[in-house]
C-alpha positions as CSV (number, residue, x, y, z in Angstrom):
1,V,229.8,179.5,53.7
2,V,225.9,178.8,53.2
3,L,224.9,179.7,49.9
4,A,221.0,179.4,50.3
5,V,219.4,181.9,47.8
6,T,217.5,179.9,45.3
7,A,215.6,182.8,43.2
8,V,215.7,186.6,43.4
9,D,212.6,188.5,42.2
10,I,213.7,192.3,41.4
11,K,210.6,194.5,41.8
12,S,212.3,197.6,40.7
13,R,215.8,198.9,39.8
14,V,216.3,202.7,39.4
15,E,219.0,205.4,39.8
16,F,219.2,206.5,43.5
17,D,218.8,210.3,44.4
18,S,218.2,211.3,40.9
19,G,221.7,210.2,39.8
20,T,223.9,212.2,42.3
21,S,227.3,211.3,42.1
22,W,229.1,210.4,45.4
23,G,233.0,211.2,44.9
24,K,234.9,208.7,43.1
25,F,232.4,205.9,43.3
26,G,229.9,208.0,41.3
27,P,226.0,207.6,41.2
28,Y,224.3,204.7,43.0
29,E,221.4,202.5,42.0
30,R,218.6,201.3,44.1
31,I,217.1,197.5,43.8
32,D,214.0,196.7,45.7
33,G,213.1,192.9,45.6
34,V,212.2,189.8,47.2
35,V,214.9,187.1,48.0
36,E,214.0,183.4,48.1
37,F,215.8,181.1,50.4
38,G,216.3,177.1,50.4
39,V,218.0,175.7,53.4
40,D,219.1,172.0,54.0
41,P,217.7,171.1,57.5
42,D,220.5,168.4,57.7
43,N,223.2,171.0,57.1
44,A,225.4,171.4,60.2
45,A,225.1,175.2,59.7
46,N,221.4,175.1,60.3
47,S,221.7,172.9,63.3
48,G,220.9,175.3,65.8
49,I,217.3,176.4,64.3
50,I,214.8,174.9,66.3
51,D,211.9,173.0,64.5
52,L,213.4,173.5,61.0
53,H,213.1,169.6,60.7
54,H,209.5,170.1,61.3
55,S,208.9,172.3,58.1
56,P,207.8,171.1,54.9
57,V,210.7,170.7,52.4
58,D,210.6,171.0,48.5
59,S,211.7,168.3,46.0
60,A,215.2,169.0,46.6
61,G,214.7,168.4,50.3
62,L,215.1,172.3,51.1
63,V,212.9,174.3,53.5
64,N,211.6,177.5,51.7
65,F,211.2,181.1,53.1
66,S,211.6,184.5,51.7
67,S,212.5,188.1,52.6
68,D,211.9,191.6,51.4
69,F,215.1,193.5,50.6
70,V,216.4,197.0,49.3
71,L,220.0,197.1,47.9
72,L,222.1,200.4,47.4
73,T,225.2,199.9,45.5
74,P,227.6,201.9,43.0
75,S,226.0,201.9,39.6
76,T,229.3,201.6,37.7
77,K,232.1,201.3,40.2
78,E,233.1,198.2,42.3
79,S,232.1,198.1,46.1
80,S,234.5,196.2,48.3
81,R,232.4,196.9,51.4
82,L,229.1,195.5,52.4
83,L,226.9,196.8,55.0
84,V,223.9,194.6,56.2
85,D,221.2,196.8,57.6
86,V,219.4,194.7,60.0
87,V,215.9,196.6,59.8
88,N,214.2,197.8,62.9
89,R,210.6,196.5,63.1
90,G,210.5,196.9,59.3
91,R,212.2,200.2,59.0
92,K,215.4,200.9,57.3
93,R,218.0,202.4,59.7
94,A,221.6,202.3,58.5
95,I,221.6,204.9,56.1
96,S,219.7,207.5,58.2
97,D,222.0,206.6,61.3
98,F,225.4,206.6,59.2
99,N,224.6,209.5,56.7
100,M,223.0,211.8,59.5
101,A,219.8,211.8,57.3
102,S,216.6,212.9,58.9
103,P,214.9,209.8,60.3
104,N,211.5,209.2,59.0
105,L,209.1,209.1,61.9
106,T,206.3,207.8,59.8
107,P,207.3,204.7,57.8
108,S,208.3,205.6,54.1
109,S,209.8,203.9,51.2
110,T,211.9,206.9,50.6
111,I,215.5,206.8,51.5
112,E,217.1,210.2,52.1
113,P,220.8,210.3,51.3
114,G,221.8,212.6,54.0
115,D,225.7,213.6,53.9
116,G,226.5,210.6,51.7
117,F,229.1,209.3,54.4
118,L,228.4,205.5,53.2
119,F,228.3,206.4,49.5
120,E,231.4,208.4,49.3
121,R,233.2,205.5,50.9
122,G,231.6,203.1,48.3
123,Y,229.5,200.8,50.6
124,T,227.0,198.6,49.2
125,V,224.1,198.7,51.6
126,V,221.4,195.9,51.8
127,S,218.4,196.3,54.1
128,I,216.9,193.0,54.9
129,G,213.3,191.9,55.9
130,W,213.9,189.4,59.1
131,Q,210.7,190.2,61.3
132,Y,207.9,187.6,60.1
133,D,205.3,189.6,62.3
134,V,205.7,192.7,60.5
135,Y,202.8,194.0,58.1
136,R,204.7,194.3,55.0
137,S,204.5,197.5,52.7
138,G,206.3,199.6,50.6
139,A,207.7,201.3,53.7
140,L,208.2,198.0,56.1
141,L,210.3,195.1,55.0
142,G,209.3,191.7,56.5
143,M,209.6,188.0,55.6
144,D,207.5,185.0,55.1
145,P,208.9,182.2,57.4
146,P,208.4,178.4,57.0
147,P,205.7,176.9,59.2
148,V,206.2,174.4,61.9
149,Q,203.9,171.3,61.3
150,L,203.6,167.7,62.8
151,D,202.0,165.2,60.6
152,G,201.3,167.8,58.1
153,K,199.3,169.9,60.3
154,P,199.9,173.4,61.9
155,V,201.3,173.2,65.5
156,E,199.1,174.8,68.2
157,G,200.5,175.7,71.8
158,T,200.4,178.1,74.6
159,N,201.1,181.7,73.8
160,L,201.0,184.7,76.2
161,V,200.5,188.2,74.9
162,E,200.7,191.5,77.2
163,I,198.4,194.3,76.4
164,R,199.6,197.9,77.8
165,P,196.9,200.4,76.6
166,N,197.6,204.0,76.6
167,E,194.0,205.0,76.5
168,R,190.6,203.2,77.2
169,I,190.0,200.8,74.6
170,K,187.6,197.8,74.2
171,S,189.2,195.7,71.7
172,S,193.0,194.8,71.1
173,L,195.2,193.2,68.7
174,L,196.5,190.2,70.1
175,A,200.3,191.2,69.9
176,N,202.7,193.7,71.3
177,R,202.7,196.9,69.3
178,A,201.4,196.7,65.6
179,H,202.8,193.3,65.0
180,K,201.1,190.3,63.4
181,P,199.6,188.1,65.9
182,Y,199.6,184.1,66.6
183,P,195.7,183.6,66.3
184,A,194.0,181.8,68.8
185,S,193.4,178.4,67.8
186,S,189.8,178.5,68.8
187,T,187.4,181.6,69.6
188,N,185.7,179.6,72.3
189,N,188.3,177.8,74.4
190,A,187.0,178.0,77.8
191,K,190.7,177.1,79.2
192,D,192.1,180.5,77.8
193,T,192.8,183.0,80.4
194,M,193.2,186.9,81.1
195,Y,195.0,188.5,84.0
196,V,195.6,192.1,85.0
197,K,198.1,193.8,87.2
198,D,199.0,197.2,88.0
199,W,202.9,197.2,87.7
200,E,205.5,194.7,86.3
201,D,205.9,192.3,89.2
202,G,202.7,193.1,91.0
203,P,200.1,190.9,92.2
204,Q,197.7,189.8,89.3
205,E,193.9,189.0,89.2
206,E,192.1,186.6,86.8
207,I,189.5,188.3,84.7
208,P,186.4,186.0,84.4
209,R,186.2,184.3,80.9
210,S,182.7,185.6,80.5
211,E,183.9,189.1,80.4
212,W,185.9,189.0,77.5
213,S,186.3,187.2,73.9
214,F,188.4,186.7,71.1
215,S,186.6,189.4,69.1
216,K,186.6,192.8,67.7
217,E,184.4,195.8,67.1
218,Q,183.4,196.2,63.4
219,N,180.9,198.9,62.1
220,G,179.4,199.1,65.4
221,T,179.1,195.2,66.1
222,V,181.3,192.8,68.0
223,V,182.5,189.9,65.8
224,P,184.4,186.9,66.5
225,D,188.3,187.3,65.4
226,A,190.9,184.9,66.4
227,E,193.4,187.7,66.1
228,Y,191.7,190.1,68.6
229,V,190.8,190.2,72.2
230,Y,187.4,192.2,73.1
231,M,186.2,193.3,76.6
232,E,183.0,195.3,77.0
233,S,184.1,197.0,80.1
234,G,187.2,198.2,78.4
235,F,191.1,197.8,78.9
236,C,192.1,200.7,81.4
237,P,195.3,202.5,80.4
238,G,198.2,202.0,82.8
239,R,197.2,198.6,83.6
240,I,199.0,195.5,82.2
241,Y,196.7,192.7,80.8
242,S,198.2,189.1,80.0
243,V,196.3,186.7,77.8
244,V,197.3,183.2,78.1
245,Y,195.8,181.1,75.1
246,E,196.1,178.2,72.9
247,A,197.6,179.6,69.5
248,S,197.9,178.5,66.3
249,K,200.2,178.8,63.2
250,A,203.6,178.5,64.6
251,V,206.7,179.4,62.4
252,V,210.5,178.8,62.5
253,S,211.3,181.7,64.3
254,G,215.1,181.1,63.9
255,S,214.7,181.7,60.0
256,T,215.1,185.2,61.0
257,L,218.8,184.7,61.7
258,M,219.1,182.3,58.4
259,S,217.6,185.5,56.3
260,I,220.5,187.7,57.8
261,R,223.2,185.2,57.2
262,D,222.2,184.1,53.8
263,I,221.6,187.5,52.3
264,G,225.0,188.5,53.5
265,S,226.6,185.3,51.9
266,W,224.6,185.9,48.6
267,I,226.1,189.3,48.1
268,K,229.7,188.8,49.6
269,Y,230.1,185.3,47.8
270,G,227.9,185.5,44.7
271,G,225.2,183.3,43.8
272,V,222.0,183.2,42.0
273,N,221.1,186.8,40.3
274,S,223.8,188.6,42.1
275,P,223.2,192.3,41.0
276,L,226.7,193.2,42.0
277,K,229.6,193.7,39.5
278,S,232.2,192.4,42.0
279,R,232.2,190.6,45.4
280,P,232.8,192.8,48.4
281,T,236.0,191.9,50.4
282,Y,234.6,192.8,53.9
283,A,230.9,192.4,55.2
284,Y,229.5,194.1,58.3
285,A,226.0,194.1,59.9
286,Y,224.4,197.0,61.7
287,G,221.4,196.9,64.2
288,I,220.2,199.4,66.8
289,S,218.0,198.7,69.9
290,Q,216.0,195.6,69.1
291,T,218.3,194.6,66.2
292,G,221.4,195.3,68.1
293,R,220.1,192.7,70.7
294,L,219.3,190.4,67.6
295,L,222.9,190.6,66.2
296,R,224.2,189.8,69.7
297,H,222.1,186.7,69.7
298,Y,223.3,186.1,66.4
299,L,226.9,186.0,67.2
300,Y,226.0,184.0,70.4
301,S,224.4,181.3,68.3
């Protein structure tokens, strides 16, 4: 068991669903906050996390990172079952899926109770932000990962980003979907390249460097921006563009796995500022689509 939670910042603690009572488990409460982790890079349980030894450590020799969380638990009754909701691109999913609640097509901080399936069985549900490339908000849960550094400096390296526009555009974020990008280490690197092709495994052609730049349109003006790519002739819908460039600000991506492991351990085994009245006997994790694949990798690792 790894107990890595070092601090908990509770942002709000309120009754859930206006105090509705769910069978013998009664009303639930909702706790929103940020959980701080500190992990020992020399602990054998963390040996599979690549680059963890290249992250800064605190005075105790621990690598620090943090995640958003939302916790639903019975207000007055003990809960013997914990469900870790591994959120999908920042969106909470377990309640809507298990309780047959209407899904929020637009990201929202609201949690609809649905038919109360989980609540009537006394489940504690914790939704954990594990993606470091999510633009965090009240609706989307994310995390602050530890950086990768060599000699105290951020690591730079080659990165590839695919852009698949649905409409003609002149500028695009350097990311798949609306995720935080790895910024270009320089907006003027002549070795950075862009390619285009018409289908997944089709032949690709290189677009001359003079025809595109790391820039974006802002108030009618093209300005340099290390997180965007711009092409005056435009990106055509239906075509696949690949940008291969020297990127900066690498992070320990495996910290995502530790955030899932360690929040589950925090709730199941107790620790710093645990909000539960008792420790759950059983702990489960749930993911769908992207997060289902993540949990499969978690088990493999």
